[in-house]
C-alpha positions as CSV (number, residue, x, y, z in Angstrom):
1,M,92.0,129.8,77.6
2,G,89.9,131.3,80.8
3,S,90.2,130.0,83.8
4,S,87.0,128.5,84.0
5,R,87.5,126.6,80.7
6,R,91.0,125.2,82.2
7,A,88.9,123.9,85.1
8,L,86.3,122.6,82.7
9,A,88.8,121.0,80.5
10,A,90.7,119.2,83.8
11,A,87.2,118.3,85.0
12,L,86.5,116.3,81.7
13,L,89.8,114.8,81.7
14,L,89.2,113.6,85.2
15,L,85.9,112.2,84.1
16,G,87.4,110.6,81.2
17,L,89.8,109.0,83.3
18,A,87.1,107.8,85.6
19,G,85.2,106.5,83.0
20,A,88.3,104.5,81.6
21,G,88.9,102.8,85.2
22,L,85.0,102.1,85.2
23,A,85.3,100.4,81.7
24,R,87.8,98.2,83.0
25,S,85.7,97.1,85.7
26,E,83.8,93.7,85.6
27,L,80.4,95.4,85.0
28,L,81.5,97.5,82.0
29,G,84.2,94.6,81.1
30,A,81.2,92.1,80.8
31,F,79.3,94.9,78.8
32,E,82.2,95.4,76.4
33,L,82.3,91.6,76.0
34,K,78.6,91.5,74.9
35,T,79.3,94.5,72.1
36,L,82.2,92.1,70.8
37,D,79.7,89.2,70.7
38,W,77.1,91.2,68.8
39,R,79.8,92.1,66.5
40,F,80.5,88.5,65.9
41,R,76.8,87.8,65.3
42,R,76.0,91.0,63.3
43,F,78.9,92.1,61.6
44,A,81.6,89.4,61.3
45,A,83.4,88.9,58.0
46,P,86.2,86.4,58.8
47,P,88.0,84.5,55.9
48,P,86.4,81.1,54.9
49,A,87.0,78.1,57.2
50,D,90.0,76.2,56.5
51,P,88.9,73.4,54.4
52,G,91.6,71.0,56.1
53,L,89.7,70.7,59.2
54,T,87.1,68.3,59.9
55,L,85.1,67.5,62.9
56,V,84.0,64.0,64.4
57,Y,81.2,64.4,66.9
58,V,80.2,62.0,69.5
59,D,76.6,62.9,69.3
60,Q,73.2,61.5,70.1
61,Q,73.1,59.5,66.9
62,S,76.4,57.9,67.4
63,L,75.5,57.1,71.4
64,D,72.5,55.2,70.2
65,A,74.1,53.3,67.5
66,V,77.1,52.2,69.7
67,E,74.4,51.4,72.6
68,K,72.6,49.0,70.1
69,E,75.8,47.1,69.7
70,G,75.8,46.4,73.5
71,F,77.9,49.3,74.7
72,Y,77.0,52.2,76.8
73,W,78.8,55.3,77.6
74,P,81.6,55.6,78.4
75,W,82.7,53.6,75.1
76,P,85.5,51.0,75.7
77,R,88.6,51.9,73.9
78,G,88.1,50.0,70.8
79,V,85.3,52.2,69.8
80,Y,87.9,55.1,69.3
81,E,90.5,52.4,68.1
82,G,87.8,52.1,65.2
83,L,87.7,55.9,64.6
84,L,91.5,56.1,64.4
85,A,92.0,53.4,61.9
86,F,89.3,54.7,59.8
87,C,91.1,58.5,60.0
88,N,94.5,56.9,59.3
89,A,93.3,54.4,56.5
90,G,92.2,57.6,54.9
91,G,95.4,59.4,55.0
92,A,94.4,62.1,57.6
93,K,97.2,64.4,58.6
94,A,96.4,64.2,62.3
95,V,94.0,63.0,64.7
96,V,93.3,64.9,67.5
97,F,91.0,63.6,70.5
98,D,89.2,66.1,72.5
99,V,87.9,63.3,74.7
100,L,89.6,62.3,78.0
101,F,90.7,59.1,78.7
102,N,92.3,59.7,82.4
103,S,90.8,56.6,83.9
104,P,91.3,53.2,83.1
105,S,89.0,51.6,80.8
106,P,85.8,49.9,82.4
107,Y,86.6,47.1,80.1
108,G,89.7,46.2,81.5
109,T,93.4,46.5,80.9
110,P,93.2,44.7,77.8
111,D,91.1,47.0,76.1
112,D,93.8,50.1,77.2
113,E,96.4,48.0,75.7
114,A,94.8,47.4,72.3
115,F,94.1,51.0,72.0
116,A,97.4,52.0,73.0
117,K,98.9,49.6,70.2
118,A,96.7,51.4,67.8
119,L,98.1,54.7,68.8
120,K,101.9,53.7,68.4
121,G,103.4,55.3,65.3
122,T,100.5,57.5,64.5
123,N,100.0,61.3,64.6
124,T,97.8,61.6,67.3
125,V,97.0,63.9,70.1
126,L,95.2,63.1,73.3
127,A,93.9,65.6,75.4
128,T,94.5,66.3,79.0
129,G,92.1,67.5,81.6
130,G,94.8,69.6,83.2
131,A,97.8,69.4,85.5
132,G,96.7,68.1,88.4
133,P,96.6,64.2,89.5
134,G,94.5,62.1,87.7
135,R,94.1,64.7,84.8
136,L,96.3,62.8,82.5
137,P,95.5,60.1,80.0
138,H,96.1,56.5,81.2
139,P,99.8,55.7,81.4
140,L,99.5,53.2,78.6
141,L,98.0,55.6,76.3
142,R,100.4,58.6,77.5
143,A,103.1,56.6,76.3
144,A,101.9,55.4,73.1
145,A,100.2,58.9,71.9
146,G,102.4,61.3,69.5
147,R,101.3,64.3,71.4
148,L,99.3,65.4,74.5
149,G,97.4,68.7,74.9
150,D,95.7,70.5,77.5
151,A,92.2,70.6,77.2
152,S,91.2,72.5,79.9
153,A,89.4,75.7,78.9
154,R,88.5,79.2,80.8
155,A,85.6,81.1,80.2
156,D,85.4,85.1,80.3
157,L,83.9,86.7,83.3
158,D,80.4,86.4,81.6
159,G,80.8,82.6,81.1
160,V,81.3,82.7,77.2
161,Y,84.3,81.6,75.7
162,R,86.0,83.9,73.4
163,R,89.9,82.5,73.8
164,V,92.0,79.5,74.0
165,P,95.2,79.5,75.9
166,L,98.1,78.4,73.8
167,S,100.2,76.6,77.0
168,S,99.7,75.7,80.5
169,V,102.1,74.7,83.1
170,R,102.7,71.1,84.4
171,D,105.3,70.4,86.8
172,G,106.7,73.6,86.7
173,E,107.0,73.3,83.0
174,P,105.0,75.0,80.1
175,V,103.2,72.6,78.0
176,P,101.0,73.1,75.2
177,T,97.1,73.2,75.1
178,L,95.1,70.8,73.0
179,A,94.9,73.6,70.1
180,A,98.6,74.5,70.1
181,A,99.5,70.4,70.3
182,A,97.0,70.1,67.1
183,V,98.8,72.9,65.4
184,L,102.3,71.1,66.0
185,A,101.0,67.8,64.8
186,A,99.9,69.6,61.6
187,G,103.5,70.7,61.2
188,G,102.6,74.5,62.0
189,D,105.5,75.2,64.4
190,R,106.4,78.6,62.9
191,A,102.6,79.7,62.6
192,L,102.4,78.8,66.8
193,A,105.4,80.5,67.1
194,E,104.1,83.8,65.7
195,A,100.3,83.7,67.2
196,P,99.8,86.3,69.7
197,R,99.2,85.7,73.5
198,Q,97.3,88.4,74.9
199,D,94.5,88.5,77.7
200,G,94.9,84.9,78.8
201,G,95.4,83.3,75.3
202,L,94.3,83.7,71.9
203,L,91.5,85.5,70.8
204,L,89.5,83.5,68.6
205,R,88.0,84.9,65.3
206,F,84.9,82.5,65.1
207,R,83.8,81.6,61.9
208,P,79.9,81.5,61.3
209,A,78.0,78.6,63.2
210,N,78.7,75.0,61.5
211,A,81.2,76.3,59.2
212,Y,83.7,73.2,59.6
213,P,82.6,69.8,57.8
214,T,81.2,67.7,60.7
215,L,80.7,63.9,60.7
216,P,78.9,61.7,63.5
217,A,81.2,59.3,65.0
218,A,78.5,56.5,64.2
219,R,79.2,57.2,60.6
220,L,82.8,56.6,60.6
221,L,82.4,53.4,62.7
222,Q,79.9,51.8,60.4
223,S,81.8,52.7,57.4
224,W,84.9,51.2,59.0
225,Q,83.1,47.9,59.6
226,A,81.8,47.8,56.1
227,V,85.5,48.2,55.0
228,Q,86.7,45.4,57.2
229,E,83.7,43.2,55.8
230,G,84.6,44.1,52.1
231,R,81.6,45.9,51.8
232,K,81.1,49.4,50.0
233,P,81.3,51.9,53.0
234,D,78.8,54.8,53.0
235,L,81.6,57.2,53.8
236,D,85.0,56.2,51.9
237,P,88.0,56.9,54.3
238,S,89.7,59.3,51.4
239,V,87.5,62.1,52.3
240,L,89.8,62.6,55.3
241,K,93.0,62.6,53.2
242,G,95.2,65.2,54.4
243,R,92.9,66.7,57.1
244,I,93.2,67.4,60.7
245,V,90.3,65.3,62.3
246,L,89.0,66.5,65.6
247,V,87.3,64.1,67.6
248,G,84.8,65.6,70.2
249,L,81.6,65.3,72.1
250,S,78.4,67.0,71.1
251,A,75.9,65.0,72.8
252,P,74.2,67.1,75.2
253,G,74.3,64.6,78.0
254,L,78.2,64.5,77.8
255,L,78.6,68.0,79.3
256,D,80.8,69.5,76.7
257,L,78.6,72.2,75.3
258,R,79.7,75.8,75.9
259,P,78.5,79.2,75.0
260,T,80.4,81.1,72.5
261,P,79.8,84.5,70.7
262,V,78.3,82.9,67.8
263,R,76.1,80.1,69.5
264,A,74.6,79.5,72.7
265,A,75.8,75.9,73.1
266,A,78.7,74.7,71.0
267,P,80.7,71.8,71.3
268,G,84.1,72.7,73.1
269,T,85.9,71.0,70.3
270,E,84.3,73.8,67.9
271,A,86.5,76.5,69.9
272,V,89.7,74.1,69.5
273,A,89.1,74.0,65.7
274,T,88.6,77.6,65.3
275,A,92.0,78.2,67.5
276,V,93.9,75.6,65.0
277,D,92.2,77.3,61.9
278,N,93.2,81.1,63.0
279,I,96.8,80.0,64.0
280,L,97.5,78.2,60.8
281,N,96.1,81.1,58.6
282,G,97.1,83.8,60.6
283,D,93.8,85.2,60.8
284,F,93.2,85.5,64.5
285,L,91.6,88.4,66.1
286,R,93.8,90.9,67.9
287,R,93.1,93.0,70.6
288,A,93.9,96.8,69.6
289,P,94.5,98.9,73.0
290,G,96.2,101.7,71.4
291,A,93.4,102.3,69.0
292,S,91.0,101.8,71.8
293,A,92.7,104.6,73.9
294,L,92.8,107.2,70.6
295,L,89.0,106.6,70.1
296,S,88.5,107.4,73.5
297,L,90.3,110.3,73.7
298,L,88.7,111.3,70.4
299,A,85.3,110.7,72.1
300,L,86.3,112.9,75.0
301,A,87.0,115.6,72.7
302,A,83.9,115.3,70.6
303,G,81.6,114.9,73.5
304,A,82.9,118.0,75.0
305,A,83.1,119.8,71.5
306,S,79.4,119.2,70.9
307,A,78.1,120.3,74.3
308,L,80.4,123.4,74.3
309,R,80.3,124.4,70.9
310,L,76.7,124.1,69.7
311,R,74.3,126.1,71.4
312,Q,71.0,124.3,70.7
313,A,70.4,121.2,72.6
314,W,69.3,119.5,69.8
315,Q,72.2,120.4,67.7
316,A,74.5,119.3,70.5
317,G,72.7,116.1,70.9
318,L,72.5,115.4,67.1
319,A,76.6,116.2,66.9
320,A,77.1,113.5,69.8
321,A,75.1,111.1,68.4
322,G,76.7,111.4,65.0
323,A,80.1,111.0,66.8
324,S,78.4,108.0,68.6
325,F,77.7,106.3,65.4
326,L,81.1,107.2,63.9
327,L,82.9,105.6,67.0
328,A,80.9,102.5,66.6
329,A,81.6,102.2,63.0
330,A,85.0,102.6,63.6
331,A,85.1,99.6,66.0
332,V,82.8,97.6,63.6
333,G,85.3,98.4,60.7
334,A,88.3,97.3,62.7
335,F,86.4,94.3,63.9
336,R,86.2,93.2,60.2
337,S,89.5,93.6,59.5
338,G,90.6,91.3,62.7
339,F,91.1,93.8,65.4
340,W,89.2,94.2,68.6
341,V,88.8,97.9,69.4
342,D,86.8,98.4,72.4
343,M,83.2,99.9,71.9
344,V,82.2,100.6,75.3
345,L,85.0,103.0,76.7
346,P,85.1,105.6,73.6
347,Q,81.4,105.7,73.9
348,L,81.6,106.0,77.9
349,A,84.1,108.7,77.2
350,L,82.1,110.7,74.6
351,W,78.7,110.5,76.7
352,S,80.6,111.4,79.9
353,A,82.2,114.5,78.4
354,F,78.9,115.3,76.5
355,A,77.0,115.3,80.0
356,G,79.6,117.1,81.9
357,G,80.0,119.8,79.1
358,S,76.2,120.1,79.0
359,A,75.8,120.6,82.7
360,W,78.5,123.1,82.6
361,G,77.0,124.7,79.6
362,Y,73.7,124.6,81.0
363,A,75.0,126.7,84.6
364,V,77.2,129.1,82.5
365,E,75.0,129.8,79.7
366,G,71.9,129.6,82.0
367,R,73.5,132.8,83.7
368,K,74.8,134.3,80.6
369,K,71.0,134.1,79.3
370,R,69.9,135.6,82.4
371,D,72.3,138.4,82.2
372,I,71.4,139.0,78.4
373,Q,67.6,138.8,79.4
374,K,68.2,141.4,82.1
375,A,70.0,143.6,79.9
376,F,67.4,143.5,76.7
377,S,64.2,143.3,78.3
378,L,64.1,147.0,78.5
379,Y,64.9,147.5,74.9
380,L,63.4,144.5,73.0
381,A,60.2,142.7,72.7
382,P,59.9,139.4,74.9
383,E,60.1,137.4,71.5
384,M,63.5,138.8,70.6
385,V,64.9,138.6,73.9
386,A,64.3,134.8,73.9
387,E,66.0,134.5,70.4
388,I,69.2,136.2,71.7
389,A,69.1,134.3,74.8
390,A,69.1,131.3,72.7
391,N,71.7,132.2,70.2
392,P,74.1,134.5,72.3
393,D,76.6,134.1,69.4
394,A,74.5,136.4,67.3
395,L,75.2,139.1,69.7
396,A,78.4,141.1,69.8
397,L,78.5,143.4,72.7
398,G,80.7,146.6,73.3
399,G,80.4,147.9,69.8
400,K,79.6,146.1,66.1
401,R,79.0,147.8,62.8
402,C,75.4,147.1,61.9
403,E,73.3,147.8,58.9
404,L,70.1,149.4,60.3
405,S,67.2,151.8,59.9
406,C,67.1,154.4,62.6
407,Y,63.6,155.8,64.2
408,F,63.2,159.3,65.8
409,S,60.1,160.8,67.0
410,D,59.2,163.9,68.8
411,I,55.8,165.7,69.8
412,E,54.7,168.7,68.1
413,N,54.7,171.8,70.3
414,F,55.7,169.8,73.5
415,T,56.9,172.7,75.2
416,N,54.1,174.8,75.1
417,F,51.3,172.3,75.9
418,S,53.4,170.6,78.8
419,E,53.3,173.9,80.7
420,K,49.7,173.8,80.5
421,L,49.4,170.3,82.2
422,T,49.9,169.5,85.8
423,P,52.8,167.1,86.5
424,E,50.6,164.1,87.3
425,K,48.5,164.7,84.0
426,L,51.7,165.4,82.1
427,T,53.2,162.0,83.2
428,A,49.9,160.0,82.7
429,L,49.9,161.5,78.9
430,M,53.6,160.9,78.3
431,N,53.0,157.2,79.4
432,R,50.0,156.4,77.5
433,Y,51.7,158.1,74.4
434,L,55.1,156.6,74.9
435,G,53.3,153.1,75.4
436,E,51.5,153.1,72.1
437,M,54.8,154.2,70.3
438,T,56.9,151.5,72.0
439,D,54.4,148.8,71.5
440,T,54.5,149.5,67.9
441,V,58.5,149.4,67.5
442,L,58.9,146.2,69.7
443,A,56.1,144.3,68.1
444,S,57.8,144.9,64.8
445,G,61.1,143.5,66.0
446,G,62.7,146.7,66.4
447,T,64.9,147.9,69.3
448,L,63.9,150.6,71.8
449,D,67.0,152.8,72.2
450,K,66.1,155.2,74.5
451,Y,63.2,158.2,75.5
452,I,64.6,161.7,75.5
453,G,61.9,163.7,77.4
454,D,59.1,163.1,74.7
455,A,61.4,161.8,71.9
456,V,61.7,158.3,71.1
457,M,64.7,156.6,69.7
458,A,64.5,153.0,68.3
459,F,66.3,151.1,65.3
460,W,66.0,147.7,63.3
461,G,68.7,145.7,62.4
462,A,70.4,145.0,65.7
463,P,71.2,143.4,67.9
464,L,69.8,140.5,65.4
465,P,69.9,141.2,61.7
466,H,66.5,142.3,60.3
467,P,66.3,141.8,56.8
468,G,63.9,144.5,55.1
469,H,64.5,146.7,58.2
470,A,63.8,149.9,56.1
471,L,60.2,148.6,54.9
472,T,59.7,147.4,58.3
473,A,60.7,151.0,59.7
474,C,58.3,152.5,57.5
475,K,55.4,150.4,58.4
476,A,56.2,150.9,62.1
477,A,56.1,154.8,61.6
478,L,52.7,154.5,59.7
479,R,51.4,152.4,62.3
480,N,52.3,154.8,65.1
481,Q,50.7,157.7,63.3
482,E,47.6,155.7,62.9
483,R,47.8,154.7,66.7
484,L,48.4,158.1,67.7
485,A,45.3,159.5,66.0
486,V,42.9,157.3,67.9
487,L,44.8,157.9,71.1
488,R,44.5,161.8,70.2
489,E,40.9,161.9,69.9
490,T,40.6,159.8,73.1
491,L,42.9,162.5,75.0
492,V,41.1,165.4,73.5
493,R,37.8,163.9,74.9
494,E,39.4,163.7,78.3
495,G,40.5,167.5,78.1
496,Y,44.1,167.2,76.9
497,P,45.6,169.2,73.9
498,V,46.1,167.7,70.7
499,V,49.0,165.5,70.3
500,K,51.0,165.1,67.0
501,A,54.2,163.6,66.4
502,R,56.8,164.2,63.8
503,I,59.0,161.1,62.7
504,G,62.4,161.1,60.9
505,L,63.4,157.7,59.1
506,N,67.2,156.8,57.7
507,S,68.9,153.6,56.7
508,G,72.4,152.9,56.7
509,S,75.7,151.8,59.1
510,A,75.9,152.4,62.7
511,S,78.0,151.3,65.7
512,V,75.8,149.5,67.9
513,G,76.7,148.1,71.2
514,N,76.5,148.6,75.2
515,L,78.1,151.8,75.7
516,G,79.1,153.6,78.7
517,S,81.0,153.1,82.0
518,P,81.3,149.7,83.6
519,M,78.9,150.8,86.2
520,R,76.3,152.4,83.9
521,F,75.8,151.6,80.5
522,S,73.0,151.4,77.7
523,Y,72.5,149.6,74.5
524,T,72.6,152.4,71.8
525,A,73.4,153.1,68.0
526,L,75.9,155.9,67.2
527,G,77.0,157.3,63.7
528,D,76.2,160.0,61.1
529,D,73.4,157.9,59.6
530,V,71.8,157.8,63.3
531,N,72.4,161.8,63.0
532,L,70.6,162.1,59.8
533,A,67.5,160.3,61.1
534,S,67.3,162.9,64.0
535,R,67.7,165.7,61.5
536,L,64.9,164.5,59.4
537,E,62.7,164.2,62.6
538,G,63.4,168.0,63.4
539,A,63.2,168.8,59.1
540,N,59.3,168.0,59.3
541,K,58.7,171.5,60.8
542,L,60.4,173.0,57.6
543,Y,58.1,171.0,55.4
544,G,55.0,170.7,57.7
545,T,55.0,167.0,57.2
546,Y,54.8,164.3,59.9
547,I,56.8,161.4,58.6
548,L,60.0,162.4,56.8
549,I,62.4,159.6,55.2
550,S,65.8,159.5,53.5
551,H,66.6,158.4,50.0
552,A,68.4,155.3,51.6
553,T,65.4,154.4,53.3
554,R,63.0,155.3,50.3
555,T,65.7,153.1,48.0
556,Q,65.9,150.0,50.6
557,A,61.8,150.0,51.5
558,G,61.7,149.9,47.5
559,A,58.3,149.4,45.9
560,G,56.5,148.7,49.1
561,I,55.7,152.3,50.1
562,E,54.4,155.4,48.5
563,V,56.0,158.7,48.8
564,R,56.4,162.3,48.0
565,E,59.7,163.6,46.9
566,L,59.9,166.9,48.8
567,D,63.6,168.3,48.3
568,L,67.1,167.8,47.7
569,I,69.2,168.8,50.9
570,K,72.7,168.8,51.8
571,V,73.4,168.1,55.5
572,K,76.1,170.0,57.4
573,G,79.3,168.1,56.9
574,K,78.3,166.4,53.7
575,D,79.3,167.2,50.0
576,R,76.7,165.2,48.5
577,A,73.0,166.1,48.2
578,S,70.5,163.6,49.0
579,A,66.7,163.6,48.3
580,V,64.3,163.4,51.4
581,Y,60.6,162.1,51.0
582,E,57.4,162.4,52.9
583,L,56.2,159.0,53.5
584,L,52.6,158.8,52.3
585,G,51.8,155.2,53.0
586,L,52.1,151.6,51.8
587,A,51.7,150.3,48.2
588,G,48.1,149.5,47.3
589,K,46.9,151.1,50.6
590,T,47.5,154.7,49.7
591,D,44.4,157.1,48.7
592,P,44.7,157.6,45.0
593,A,44.1,161.2,45.4
594,L,46.9,161.6,47.8
595,L,49.1,160.1,45.2
596,A,47.9,162.3,42.7
597,R,48.7,165.2,44.8
598,A,52.1,163.9,45.3
599,R,52.6,163.8,41.6
600,R,51.6,167.4,41.1
601,Y,53.7,168.6,43.5
602,E,56.8,166.6,41.9
603,E,56.1,168.1,38.6
604,A,56.3,171.6,40.1
605,L,59.5,170.4,42.0
606,A,61.0,169.3,38.5
607,L,60.5,172.6,36.9
608,C,62.5,174.4,39.8
609,R,65.4,171.8,39.3
610,A,65.2,172.6,35.7
611,R,66.0,176.2,36.4
612,K,62.3,177.1,35.3
613,F,61.9,179.1,38.6
614,S,58.8,181.2,37.0
615,E,56.9,178.3,35.7
616,S,57.6,176.3,38.9
617,I,56.1,179.2,41.0
618,A,53.0,179.0,38.9
619,A,53.0,175.1,39.2
620,F,53.1,175.6,43.1
621,E,50.5,178.1,43.1
622,S,48.4,176.2,40.9
623,F,49.1,173.0,43.4
624,I,48.1,175.2,46.4
625,A,44.9,176.4,44.7
626,E,43.8,172.7,44.0
627,H,45.1,171.2,47.2
628,G,45.2,173.5,49.7
629,K,47.8,175.2,51.9
630,D,51.0,173.2,51.8
631,K,53.9,174.5,53.6
632,A,56.6,172.7,51.4
633,A,55.0,174.3,48.4
634,L,55.3,177.5,49.8
635,L,59.0,177.0,51.0
636,Y,59.7,176.2,47.0
637,I,57.6,179.3,46.1
638,D,59.8,181.5,48.5
639,R,63.1,179.6,47.1
640,C,62.2,180.1,43.5
641,R,61.4,183.6,43.8
642,T,65.1,184.2,45.6
643,L,66.7,182.3,42.8
644,L,65.0,184.5,40.1
645,E,66.7,187.5,42.0
646,S,69.9,185.7,42.2
647,P,70.2,183.0,40.0
648,P,72.2,180.0,41.2
649,P,75.7,179.1,39.7
650,E,75.8,177.1,36.5
651,D,77.0,173.8,38.3
652,W,73.8,174.1,40.9
653,D,72.5,170.6,41.2
654,G,69.1,171.8,42.6
655,S,69.6,171.0,46.2
656,F,69.3,173.2,49.5
657,A,71.3,173.3,52.4
658,L,69.4,171.9,55.6
659,T,69.8,174.1,58.4
660,E,67.0,173.0,60.5
661,K,67.8,170.6,63.2
């Protein structure tokens, strides 16, 4: 790993640690809690509510009903005595009063004494309001109750109640909370011992709103009165058989409504019931800090990888968004299984790393792109430079084997007419000529390698792959001859000599890259196939042609071009002969007369290769008589005469050595 990469890794690590610290701050801590509530509302899949729990509420209906009997809030203890009697008559397992009795009854001591008497011998839990003075039930009731439980609750920092403590401290000793006391009253000692205590208490796994059977206190009171009077009650006490009954307050005016993840205003008793349910059934919500940390590390890596490994911004953003979705899905999946895995911290790590990596990437890649643009602006069209800068991985500098088509061109008789021009006119001429030729190369996606005096070297297929490079090179060569014909007429009118250019094309493999010294280098192509293109450019003089292409180029260009096969040659250093062709034009756009002329030439050529030299001479002479002087035909007439005098060996393949350079 390079020093810049190590520095980046360290920076991203620090960024991740800073993000972790920030995620534990109050601001993002509150945000994490909101995502937890969102999971409760949208993705909760808790087990069904425990059917052994029933909630009895002092609701507005109950307040109104008791008020009609002449009793206002707070109710006399006798009302609660009636509720307790109904529950006990039905065989309730335990009765839990989530109502404070910490003040003497306004109806006098006899009222407290009667309720205390009713409490004795029952499995009843009374709520305390905390550990301070005046927070405990009336002494008479405290002595009579089976158990006491601290009903004080603590909201999270955003004011929402998501957890219930299982114990508090009174006089230096731990005492159970109301939920814990209810579990003990129901015989759940072992379940209570196994319940996890984390983050200030038991994390509640809330059931959906209104999951527990709920009864208004007035209905129980009216039914108990009917039982006492010998009438059939509206509600039979047996409905509570074996149940844990929690008596609480739900009327808005009694001020015991609290926000929970599933309800904006839920009776406090609902949280107690949820805690009892979770403990008895062992399906409470568990915090998973280890999984949160692991996801955060994975998120850090994913964010950095997205930013650094993917060159296109949209690809990097899409990858980061995909990782973000997977992180959220993991948190939701864990939640549905009863685990609270942080959602904010991994997301913060992901996007922090992505932002940091992107910023670093833009800085480094920006410099790299500028270097590439500077290096290649002299060789390539602006569109190709932009493509390389956007995809630097497609570029391999310093030497890479590429399949390409190479182009060499040279001005015919350049030495002769250059001596007749002043330096100023020669420079003006060359700039106009080279400008026309270069524009065609660049416009067709080619790479300008170099100028060598009046010569132009170019290729297609590097630095970016170019499918169909052979056909593209042929089109560029034909286009350059067309442009030169137009330029030639203009130059002649301006008093310049006639300018003609010869072009050689070959397709094959070459080593391509920035070659040279560290101080001065150029982007070029090297190899035998490059050299052959240069040799073919020079061989035009031998055949009197202006575009000569190799067999490889002709094969790769395929049916897209029209050619005349000129010769079968052996290049120095190569044992295998190869055909060479004059490029006539594009398929469907070439003069039929020119094609007919080419076929007549090829017929004469075939006779020579068949060792019918006299017939070949006659055919070539007939060809010249019909189509005019042709340097290639004259060359073959001379060759056939020589072969008549000195016949070739029996294994002659019809080829001739190329000696022209």
